[in-house]
KOLNU-222267 format. One line per 2 residues: number of its first residue (from 1); for each residue x, y, z of N, C-alpha, C. Coordinates in steps of 0.1 Angstrom, whole numbers. Each point is the difference from the previous one (the first is absolute). Layout:
NUM = X,Y,Z,X,Y,Z,X,Y,Z ~ ...
//
This chain:
1 = 8,-12,0,-8,12,0,9,13,0 ~ 10,-1,8,9,12,1,6,3,-14
3 = 5,-10,-7,6,2,-13,-10,5,-10 ~ -12,-5,1,-11,5,-9,-3,15,2
5 = 0,4,13,-3,14,3,12,9,-5 ~ 12,-5,1,11,8,-5,0,2,-15
7 = -4,-11,-7,-1,0,-14,-11,10,-5 ~ -11,-1,7,-11,9,-4,4,15,2
9 = 7,2,11,5,14,3,9,4,-11 ~ 9,-9,-5,10,3,-10,-8,4,-13
11 = -10,-8,-4,-7,3,-12,-7,13,1 ~ -7,3,12,-7,12,1,9,12,0
13 = 12,-2,6,10,11,-1,3,4,-14 ~ 2,-10,-9,3,2,-14,-12,8,-6
15 = -12,-5,3,-12,7,-5,-1,14,4 ~ 2,2,13,-3,14,5,10,10,-5
17 = 13,-5,-3,10,9,-6,-5,6,-13 ~ -5,-8,-8,-5,5,-13,-12,9,1
19 = -9,-4,9,-12,7,2,3,15,5 ~ 11,1,8,4,13,5,9,8,-10
21 = 2,-6,-12,8,7,-10,15,-1,3 ~ 5,-10,8,14,-1,3,8,-6,-10
23 = -7,-5,-11,8,-6,-11,-2,10,-12 ~ 12,3,-6,-1,10,-11,7,-6,-12
25 = -2,7,-11,7,-4,-12,-9,-8,-10 ~ -12,-4,4,-9,-7,-9,-14,6,1
27 = -6,2,-12,-14,5,1,-9,-9,7 ~ -9,5,8,-10,-9,7,-12,-1,-8
29 = -6,-12,0,-13,-2,-7,-11,9,6 ~ -9,4,-8,-11,9,4,-11,-9,4
31 = -2,-2,13,-11,-8,5,3,-15,-2 ~ -10,-9,3,2,-14,0,-9,-7,-11
33 = -6,8,-9,-8,-6,-10,8,-6,-11 ~ -2,-13,-2,8,-7,-10,-3,5,-14
35 = 10,0,-9,-3,4,-14,-8,-11,-7 ~ -8,3,-9,-8,-10,-7,9,-9,-9
37 = -4,-12,-1,8,-10,-8,-1,4,-15 ~ 11,-1,-7,0,3,-14,-8,-10,-8
39 = -8,4,-9,-9,-9,-8,9,-6,-11 ~ -5,-10,-6,7,-6,-12,7,-12,4
41 = 6,-6,-11,8,-13,2,14,3,3 ~ 8,-10,-3,15,0,3,6,12,-8
43 = 8,8,6,7,11,-7,8,-5,-11 ~ 1,8,-11,8,-4,-11,15,1,4
45 = 8,-9,-7,14,0,3,6,13,-4 ~ 10,5,7,6,13,-3,-8,12,6
47 = -10,-3,8,-8,11,5,7,7,12 ~ 12,-4,3,7,6,11,-4,-5,14
49 = -8,-10,0,-5,-5,13,10,-11,5 ~ -1,-2,13,9,-10,7,-9,-11,6
51 = 3,-12,-2,-8,-11,6,9,-8,9 ~ -4,-2,12,7,-8,10,-7,-13,3
53 = 8,-11,1,-5,-12,6,4,0,14 ~ -10,-1,9,2,-1,14,-7,-13,6
55 = 6,-6,10,-7,-11,7,4,0,14 ~ -5,-9,8,3,-1,14,12,-8,3
57 = -1,-8,10,11,-8,5,4,-11,-9 ~ 13,0,-4,5,-11,-8,10,-8,9
59 = -5,-12,4,7,-8,10,5,-13,-7 ~ 13,1,-4,5,-11,-8,9,-10,9
61 = -1,2,13,8,-9,9,-8,-13,4 ~ 6,-7,9,-7,-11,7,-4,-10,-11
63 = -13,-3,-1,-5,-11,-9,3,4,-15 ~ -2,12,-4,3,4,-14,14,-3,-3
65 = 9,4,8,15,-2,-2,3,-15,-3 ~ -8,-8,7,3,-15,-1,-3,-6,-13
67 = -9,7,-8,-3,-6,-13,7,7,-11 ~ 8,10,3,8,7,-10,12,-8,-4
69 = 8,4,-10,11,-9,-4,11,-1,10 ~ 2,10,9,11,-1,10,-5,2,14
71 = -7,-10,5,-6,1,13,11,2,11 ~ -3,8,10,9,2,11,-3,-11,11
73 = 7,1,11,-2,-9,11,-14,0,5 ~ -7,-11,0,-15,1,3,-2,1,15
75 = 10,-1,8,-2,1,15,-5,14,4 ~ -11,0,7,-6,13,5,-3,-2,15
77 = -4,10,7,-2,0,14,-14,5,4 ~ -10,-4,-8,-14,3,2,-5,-9,11
79 = -9,5,9,-5,-8,10,-9,-12,-5 ~ -4,2,-13,-9,-11,-6,8,-11,-7
81 = 12,4,-4,8,-10,-8,14,5,0 ~ 9,-10,-3,14,4,-1,6,-2,-14
83 = -9,-2,-10,4,-1,-14,-9,8,-9 ~ 6,8,-9,-7,7,-10,-8,-9,-10
85 = 4,-12,-1,-6,-10,-9,-15,-2,5 ~ -2,2,13,-14,-2,5,-10,9,-8
87 = 4,12,-4,-8,9,-7,-3,-4,-14 ~ 10,-7,-6,-2,-6,-13,-10,-11,1
89 = 1,-8,10,-9,-11,2,-15,5,2 ~ -1,11,8,-13,5,2,-7,5,-13
91 = 8,7,-8,-4,5,-13,-4,-11,-9 ~ 7,-11,-1,-3,-11,-8,-12,-7,5
93 = -2,-1,13,-12,-6,5,-12,8,-4 ~ 1,13,-1,-11,9,-3,-3,0,-15
95 = 10,0,-8,-2,3,-14,7,-10,-10 ~ 7,-10,5,6,-9,-9,15,1,-1
97 = 7,-9,-7,14,-1,0,7,13,-6 ~ 11,4,5,8,11,-5,12,-6,-7
99 = 3,2,-12,12,-6,-7,12,6,6 ~ 10,-8,3,13,5,6,12,-6,-7
101 = 10,9,-3,-1,15,2,-8,7,-11 ~ -5,11,3,-8,8,-10,10,10,-7
103 = -4,5,-11,7,11,-6,-1,12,8 ~ 10,9,-1,-1,13,8,-13,8,-3
105 = -5,-1,-12,-12,8,-3,-13,-7,5 ~ 1,-12,4,-12,-8,3,-10,7,10
107 = 5,6,10,-9,6,11,-8,11,-6 ~ 5,7,-10,-8,12,-5,-11,-4,-9
109 = 0,-12,-6,-11,-6,-8,-6,10,-9 ~ -14,2,2,-7,8,-9,3,15,1
111 = 7,4,11,3,14,2,10,4,-11 ~ 8,-9,-6,9,4,-10,-8,4,-13
113 = -11,-7,-3,-8,4,-11,-6,14,2 ~ -4,3,12,-6,13,3,11,11,-1
115 = 12,-3,5,10,10,-2,3,3,-14 ~ 0,-11,-8,3,2,-15,-12,8,-6
117 = -12,-2,4,-11,7,-5,0,15,3 ~ 3,3,12,-1,14,5,13,7,-4
119 = 11,-7,1,13,6,-2,3,13,9 ~ -1,-2,13,2,11,9,14,6,-1
121 = 2,13,2,13,6,-1,9,-4,12 ~ -6,-3,11,8,-4,12,-7,-11,8
123 = 7,-9,5,-6,-11,8,6,0,14 ~ -8,2,10,4,2,14,-7,-10,9
125 = 8,-7,8,-6,-9,10,6,2,14 ~ -7,-5,10,5,0,13,6,-14,2
127 = 13,-1,0,7,-13,2,1,-3,15 ~ -8,-9,4,0,-3,15,7,-13,2
129 = 12,-1,-4,9,-11,1,14,4,-1 ~ 8,-5,9,15,2,0,5,-10,-11
131 = 9,6,-8,6,-8,-11,15,-3,5 ~ 1,-12,6,13,-2,7,2,-15,4
133 = 13,-3,2,4,-13,6,2,1,15 ~ -1,12,6,3,2,14,-9,-9,9
135 = 6,-4,11,-7,-8,10,-2,8,13 ~ 3,13,-1,-1,9,12,-14,4,2
137 = -8,-9,6,-14,3,1,-3,11,11 ~ -9,8,-4,-5,11,9,-8,-7,11
139 = -1,5,12,-8,-6,11,-15,2,-2 ~ -6,-7,-9,-14,1,-3,-4,-13,-5
141 = -13,-2,-2,-5,-14,-3,0,-3,-15 ~ -4,9,-8,-2,-4,-14,11,7,-8
143 = 7,-7,-9,12,5,-8,-2,-4,-14 ~ 3,9,-9,-1,-3,-14,14,3,-7
145 = 5,-9,-7,12,2,-8,-1,-8,-13 ~ 6,6,-10,1,-7,-13,15,-1,-4
147 = 4,-11,-5,14,-2,-4,4,10,-11 ~ 11,7,1,4,10,-9,0,-5,-15
149 = 3,-13,-2,0,-5,-13,-14,-1,-7 ~ -10,2,8,-14,0,-5,-4,15,-4
151 = 9,9,0,-4,14,-3,-6,1,-14 ~ 2,-10,-9,-6,0,-13,-15,0,1
153 = -5,-4,12,-15,0,2,-5,14,0 ~ 7,10,4,-4,14,-1,2,6,-13
155 = 12,-3,-6,3,6,-13,-9,-6,-11 ~ -5,-12,2,-9,-7,-10,-13,9,-3
157 = -4,8,10,-11,8,-1,4,15,-3 ~ 12,2,-2,5,13,-4,-2,11,11
159 = 1,-5,13,-2,9,11,11,11,0 ~ -4,13,0,9,11,0,5,4,14
161 = -9,-1,10,3,6,13,-7,-8,11 ~ 8,-3,10,-6,-7,12,0,9,12
163 = -11,2,6,-1,7,13,4,-10,11 ~ 9,4,8,6,-9,10,-3,4,15
165 = -7,11,2,-3,4,14,-11,-8,6 ~ 3,-12,3,-11,-9,6,6,-8,11
167 = -9,-9,5,3,-7,12,7,-14,-2 ~ 5,-2,-13,7,-13,-2,14,2,-7
169 = 3,13,-4,12,2,-7,12,-3,9 ~ -1,1,13,11,-2,9,-2,-14,8
171 = -8,-8,-6,-3,-13,7,13,-8,3 ~ 10,2,-9,13,-7,2,12,10,2
173 = -4,10,8,10,9,5,7,10,-10 ~ 9,8,5,7,9,-9,7,-6,-12
175 = 5,-12,3,7,-7,-11,-10,-4,-11 ~ -12,-4,5,-11,-4,-10,-4,12,-8
177 = -1,12,7,-4,12,-7,11,4,-10 ~ 12,-1,4,11,4,-9,0,-9,-13
179 = -2,-13,2,0,-9,-12,-12,3,-8 ~ -12,3,6,-12,4,-8,3,12,-9
181 = 6,10,6,3,12,-8,10,-2,-11 ~ 10,-8,3,10,-4,-10,-6,-8,-11
183 = -8,-9,3,-6,-9,-10,-10,8,-9 ~ -8,9,6,-8,8,-8,8,9,-10
185 = 10,6,6,8,9,-8,7,-7,-12 ~ 5,-12,2,6,-8,-11,-10,-4,-10
187 = -13,-2,4,-10,-3,-9,-7,12,-7 ~ 6,12,3,-5,13,-6,-15,2,4
189 = -3,-3,13,-13,3,5,2,10,11 ~ -6,12,-1,2,11,9,-8,-4,13
191 = 4,7,11,-7,-2,13,-1,13,7 ~ -9,0,10,-1,12,8,-6,-4,14
193 = 4,7,10,-6,-3,13,8,-8,10 ~ 11,-5,-4,10,-7,9,14,2,-5
195 = 10,1,9,13,2,-5,11,-2,11 ~ 12,2,-4,11,-2,9,2,10,11
197 = -8,12,-2,0,10,10,-13,8,-2 ~ -2,11,8,-12,7,-1,-1,7,-14
199 = 11,6,-4,0,8,-13,-4,-10,-11 ~ 6,-12,0,-3,-10,-10,-14,-4,0
201 = -6,-3,12,-13,-4,1,-10,11,-4 ~ 3,12,2,-9,11,-4,1,4,-14
203 = 11,-5,-7,2,4,-14,-11,-5,-9 ~ -6,8,-9,-10,-4,-9,6,-8,-11
205 = -8,-9,-6,3,-7,-13,-5,9,-11 ~ 9,4,-9,-4,8,-11,1,-8,-13
207 = -12,-1,-6,-2,-9,-12,-2,9,-12 ~ 10,0,-9,-1,8,-12,-9,-7,-11
209 = -8,9,-6,-9,-5,-11,4,7,-13 ~ -4,-5,-12,3,7,-12,-6,14,0
211 = 7,9,-7,-5,14,-1,3,9,12 ~ 10,-5,8,4,8,11,-9,-1,12
213 = -11,-8,0,-9,-1,11,6,-10,11 ~ -4,2,12,5,-9,11,-11,-4,10
215 = 2,-11,6,-8,-4,11,9,-1,12 ~ -4,7,11,8,0,12,-7,-8,11
217 = 7,-9,6,-7,-9,11,7,2,13 ~ -7,4,10,4,1,14,-8,-11,8
219 = 7,-7,8,-7,-11,8,2,2,15 ~ -11,-2,7,0,2,15,-7,-12,6
221 = 5,-4,12,-7,-10,7,-4,5,14 ~ -11,-6,5,-6,5,13,1,-11,10
223 = 1,3,13,-1,-10,10,-14,-6,1 ~ -10,7,-6,-14,-6,0,0,-12,-8
225 = 9,-2,-9,1,-12,-9,9,-11,6 ~ 4,2,13,8,-10,6,15,2,-2
227 = 5,11,-4,14,3,-2,6,4,14 ~ 9,-8,5,6,4,13,7,14,-1
229 = -2,8,11,6,13,0,16,-1,-2 ~ 6,-11,6,14,0,-1,5,-5,-14
231 = -9,-1,-9,4,-3,-14,2,13,-8 ~ -3,12,6,2,12,-7,15,2,-3
233 = 2,5,-12,14,3,-4,5,11,8 ~ 13,0,4,6,11,7,11,7,-8
235 = 6,10,5,10,7,-8,11,-9,-5 ~ 4,-10,9,11,-9,-4,-4,-15,-2
237 = -13,-3,3,-4,-14,0,-12,-3,-10 ~ 0,-12,-5,-10,-4,-10,-14,-1,6
239 = -10,1,-8,-14,-1,4,-10,5,-10 ~ -12,2,5,-11,5,-9,-3,15,3
241 = -7,6,-10,-4,14,1,-13,0,8 ~ 1,2,13,-11,-1,9,-9,13,0
243 = -12,-2,-3,-10,11,-2,-1,9,13 ~ 0,-7,11,-2,7,13,11,10,3
245 = 12,-2,-6,11,9,2,0,12,-9 ~ -10,2,-8,0,10,-11,-10,11,4
247 = 4,12,-5,-9,12,0,-4,2,-14 ~ -12,6,-2,-4,3,-14,10,9,-7
249 = 5,9,8,9,10,-6,13,-7,-5 ~ 4,-11,6,11,-7,-4,-3,-8,-13
251 = -12,-6,-1,-4,-7,-12,-1,10,-11 ~ -6,11,2,-2,10,-10,14,5,-5
253 = 9,2,9,13,5,-4,7,-11,-9 ~ -1,-12,4,6,-11,-8,-6,-1,-14
255 = -13,3,-1,-6,0,-14,5,12,-8 ~ 0,12,7,4,12,-7,14,-2,-6
257 = 9,-7,7,14,-1,-4,1,-7,-14 ~ -10,-9,-2,2,-8,-13,-11,2,-10
259 = -12,5,4,-11,1,-9,2,11,-11 ~ -2,-3,-12,0,9,-11,-14,1,-7
261 = -2,10,-7,-13,1,-7,-3,-13,-9 ~ -12,-5,2,-4,-12,-8,3,-13,7
263 = 8,0,12,2,-12,7,-12,-5,8 ~ -1,-13,2,-11,-6,8,7,-5,12
265 = -6,4,12,6,-5,13,-9,-10,6 ~ 5,-11,4,-8,-11,7,6,-1,14
267 = -9,0,10,3,-3,13,-5,-14,3 ~ 9,-9,2,-4,-14,3,1,-2,15
269 = -12,-3,6,-1,0,15,-5,-14,5 ~ 9,-6,8,-4,-13,6,-5,4,14
271 = -14,-1,1,-6,6,13,-13,-8,3 ~ -3,0,13,-13,-6,4,0,-15,2
273 = -11,-5,4,-1,-15,3,-3,-8,-12 ~ -1,-13,2,-2,-9,-11,-14,-3,-5
275 = -10,2,10,-14,-3,-3,-9,11,3 ~ -11,1,-8,-10,10,3,0,11,-11
277 = -12,5,-3,-2,10,-10,0,15,5 ~ -1,2,13,0,13,6,13,7,-3
279 = -1,13,-4,12,8,-3,2,9,13 ~ 10,-1,7,2,8,12,1,15,-4
281 = -6,8,8,-1,15,-3,14,6,-1 ~ 10,-6,7,14,5,0,6,-3,-14
283 = -4,-12,-6,5,-3,-13,-5,10,-11 ~ -14,2,1,-6,9,-9,6,14,1
285 = 3,5,12,5,13,2,15,1,-6 ~ 7,-10,3,14,0,-5,1,-1,-15
287 = -8,-9,-6,0,-1,-14,-3,14,-7 ~ -10,7,5,-4,13,-5,11,10,2
289 = 7,0,11,11,9,3,11,-2,-10 ~ 3,-13,-3,11,-3,-9,-4,5,-15
291 = -12,-1,-3,-5,4,-14,0,15,0 ~ -6,7,10,-2,14,0,13,8,3
293 = 9,-5,9,11,8,5,14,-5,-2 ~ 1,-12,-6,14,-6,-2,4,-3,-14
295 = -9,4,-9,4,-3,-14,-2,-14,-5 ~ -7,-8,7,-3,-14,-4,-12,0,-9
297 = 0,-9,-10,-11,-2,-9,-8,-12,1 ~ 6,-11,6,-6,-13,1,3,-5,14
299 = -10,-5,7,2,-8,13,-2,-14,-3 ~ 11,-8,2,0,-14,-3,1,-7,13
301 = -11,-4,6,-1,-6,13,0,-15,0 ~ 6,-6,10,-1,-15,1,3,-4,14
303 = -3,-12,3,2,-7,13,-13,-9,2 ~ -12,5,-4,-12,-8,1,2,-12,-9
305 = -6,-11,5,1,-13,-8,-11,0,-10 ~ -8,10,-2,-11,0,-10,-1,15,-4
307 = -6,2,-12,-1,14,-5,-10,8,9 ~ 3,12,1,-8,10,8,-6,11,-9
309 = -8,8,5,-6,11,-7,10,10,-6 ~ -4,6,-11,8,10,-7,-6,14,1
311 = 8,10,1,-5,14,1,7,8,-11 ~ -6,10,-6,6,9,-9,-1,14,7
313 = 11,6,3,0,13,8,7,10,-9 ~ -7,11,-3,6,10,-8,5,-5,-14
315 = -7,-11,-5,3,-6,-12,12,-10,0 ~ 4,-3,12,11,-9,2,-4,-13,7
317 = 5,-11,-4,-5,-13,6,7,-4,13 ~ -8,-5,9,5,-6,13,-5,-14,0
319 = 10,-9,-1,-2,-15,1,3,-3,15 ~ -10,-1,8,3,-2,14,6,-13,3
321 = -4,-11,-7,5,-13,2,-2,-8,-12 ~ 11,-3,-7,-1,-8,-13,-2,-15,3
323 = 2,-4,12,-2,-15,3,13,-7,-4 ~ 0,-13,3,11,-9,-4,-1,-2,-15
325 = 12,-3,-6,0,-3,-14,5,-14,-3 ~ 11,-4,6,6,-13,-1,3,-5,14
327 = -4,-12,4,4,-5,13,-2,-15,0 ~ 2,-6,11,-1,-15,2,-11,-4,10
329 = -11,8,0,-10,-2,10,-11,-10,-4 ~ 1,-6,-11,-10,-10,-4,-1,-11,10
331 = -12,-3,4,-3,-11,9,1,3,14 ~ 5,13,3,0,4,14,-14,5,4
333 = -5,-5,11,-14,3,4,0,14,7 ~ -12,6,-1,-2,13,7,-3,11,-9
335 = -8,9,4,-3,13,-7,-6,-3,-14 ~ -8,-11,-1,-6,-3,-13,-9,11,-5
337 = -6,8,9,-9,10,-5,7,10,-9 ~ 13,1,1,7,10,-8,4,-5,-14
339 = -2,-13,-2,3,-6,-13,15,3,-3 ~ 9,-4,9,14,5,-1,7,-6,-13
341 = -5,-10,-7,6,-4,-12,-3,8,-12 ~ -8,10,1,-4,10,-11,9,12,2
343 = 7,4,-11,9,11,0,-3,9,-12 ~ 6,12,0,-2,10,-11,13,5,-5
345 = 0,2,-13,10,8,-7,-6,14,-2 ~ 8,11,4,-5,13,-1,8,7,-11
347 = -7,5,-10,6,8,-11,-5,15,2 ~ 9,8,4,-3,14,3,5,9,-11
349 = -8,7,-7,4,9,-11,-2,14,5 ~ 11,8,-1,0,14,4,4,9,-11
351 = -4,13,1,5,10,-9,11,8,8 ~ 13,-2,-4,10,7,8,-1,15,0
353 = -6,6,-11,-1,14,-1,-10,6,11 ~ -11,-7,2,-10,5,10,2,-7,14
355 = 8,-11,0,2,-9,12,-13,-6,4 ~ -9,-3,-9,-13,-5,3,-2,-14,-6
357 = -8,-8,7,-4,-13,-4,-9,1,-13 ~ 3,-8,-10,-8,-1,-12,-8,-13,0
359 = 6,-11,5,-7,-13,-1,6,-9,11 ~ -8,-8,6,5,-11,9,-7,-13,-3
361 = 7,-9,-6,-6,-13,-4,7,-11,9 ~ -8,-9,3,4,-11,9,-3,-14,-7
363 = 9,-9,1,-2,-13,-6,0,-10,12 ~ -12,-7,2,-1,-10,10,7,-13,-3
365 = 8,-5,9,6,-13,-2,-2,-8,13 ~ 4,-13,-1,-1,-9,12,13,-8,1
367 = 4,-3,12,13,-8,2,-4,-14,1 ~ 5,-9,-9,-2,-14,1,13,-7,-4
369 = 5,-9,9,12,-7,-2,12,10,-2 ~ 0,11,9,10,10,-1,1,7,-13
371 = -11,1,-7,0,6,-14,-12,9,-1 ~ 1,11,-7,-11,9,-2,-8,-4,-12
373 = -13,-1,2,-9,-3,-11,-11,10,0 ~ -6,2,-12,-11,9,-1,-11,-5,9
375 = -6,9,7,-12,-3,8,-12,-3,-8 ~ -9,-8,6,-12,-3,-7,-9,12,0
377 = -11,0,-8,-9,11,-1,-7,2,14 ~ -3,-11,7,-6,1,13,10,7,10
379 = 12,-4,-1,10,6,9,2,15,-3 ~ 0,3,-13,2,14,-4,-12,9,5
381 = -12,-6,0,-12,7,5,1,2,15 ~ 5,-10,7,2,1,15,10,11,3
383 = 11,1,-8,9,11,3,-6,13,-3 ~ -7,1,-11,-7,12,-4,-9,5,12
385 = -9,-9,4,-9,3,11,7,4,13 ~ 11,-7,3,7,3,12,7,14,0
387 = 7,3,-12,6,13,-1,-10,11,-1 ~ -12,-3,-6,-10,10,-1,-5,4,14
389 = -2,-10,8,-5,3,14,11,7,7 ~ 12,-5,-1,11,7,8,3,14,-5
391 = -3,3,-13,3,13,-5,-12,10,1 ~ -11,-5,5,-12,9,1,3,12,8
393 = 5,-1,12,3,12,8,12,7,-4 ~ 8,-5,-10,12,6,-5,-3,8,-13
395 = -13,-1,-5,-4,7,-12,4,-7,-13 ~ 2,-13,1,3,-8,-13,-9,-11,-2
397 = -2,-4,-13,-8,-11,-4,9,-9,-9 ~ -4,-12,-2,7,-10,-8,-9,-6,-10
399 = 4,0,-12,-8,-6,-11,6,-13,-4 ~ -8,-10,-3,5,-13,-5,-2,1,-15
401 = 11,-1,-8,0,1,-14,-4,-13,-6 ~ -3,0,-13,-4,-12,-7,11,-11,0
403 = 12,4,1,11,-10,0,4,-4,15 ~ -8,3,9,2,-4,14,12,8,7
405 = 3,11,-6,9,9,6,-8,11,7 ~ 7,7,9,-7,10,8,5,14,-3
407 = -9,10,0,4,14,-2,-5,9,11 ~ 8,9,5,-4,8,11,-7,13,-6
409 = -10,4,7,-7,12,-2,0,9,12 ~ 1,13,-3,0,10,12,-5,13,-5
411 = -3,9,10,-5,13,-3,-14,-1,-7 ~ -2,10,-9,-14,1,-6,-2,-10,-11
413 = 11,-6,-5,-2,-9,-11,4,-14,4 ~ -8,-6,9,4,-14,3,-5,-9,-10
415 = 7,-12,-1,-2,-9,-11,-9,-12,4 ~ -4,-1,13,-7,-12,4,-14,2,-4
417 = -6,-11,-4,-14,0,-4,-7,-12,5
//
């Protein structure tokens, strides 16, 4: 309870600073009325728009690592089992045999076809797995690691950037974090949110696009998502970019130092609990502060094991919880009401000139045998209804399209019918 109260005070402090005008250098949105959704279909190529692929937690360790070409040591220290192979057995019991070893691209399944269809400019995930051989376990119950030689699992999907400010990146200690950073760098995958010291952890990932455009990613993790406070990076020590240690003015200053006209800035936030659709008032306040006062254009939230409601504030998207995307939870009982095997790909299209959302399309998928497959029409309807209810108080609606994909509506031109 004490930690939760401290966290709430930290969030509210960030919010109150912007409300009092203590953050300068960025124009503030006028009011909180969301801009209407742009009508029409997919923008024509060359229209100057930027499309991002975003998703929630990508957990390639434990059971998933065991079916990849280079499985690490299966020994784990979970109170339920001492072998990562147990999670493979549970998944096979639920959905059938998993071929072993699988190709690095196997886990992405039908998501690869969607990526080829949309051709997003940038692909950003929250990598909630240490990529390491380290055995230096952190004093916690659940640990995720993927063998570094399985890094092709990430590059197979063309991932450009991994947010690392989460509660698993240091599961195998500073050595595990160092090897994770080194492995990603060698694979030409950018990262943000964790580093060898505070400056490194705070540094944004800058992703260059054709025509001089750029996407800038900053990643932050919160103790509300289970990140230990002593995981915070220090001046001389490795760790994560802890949200509770930041002021809005600091975040705004870090954006100002790098942002150029036409850049899109993404704040990737690992925050909040794993279950439930309620959006804490502190999260809503902080998200709006970052959009209004810190130069951020997109809030990419994650930690919840299921998708949560979406808001559009001042024409900018707030994804409060993208849900899990890849994991080894098949066959694990509990929380069935959240349909945790259903996941979403988020395709966010923005106009860099206006810094406003143009379109937000979502593709429903389901995890079966550690592989992403297109969700059924019934599953897509369930996700539509769930997000529609969750978004009602946030001012958004969700339309189920003829191809069982979802489209967000907001403002005066919502698309739900």
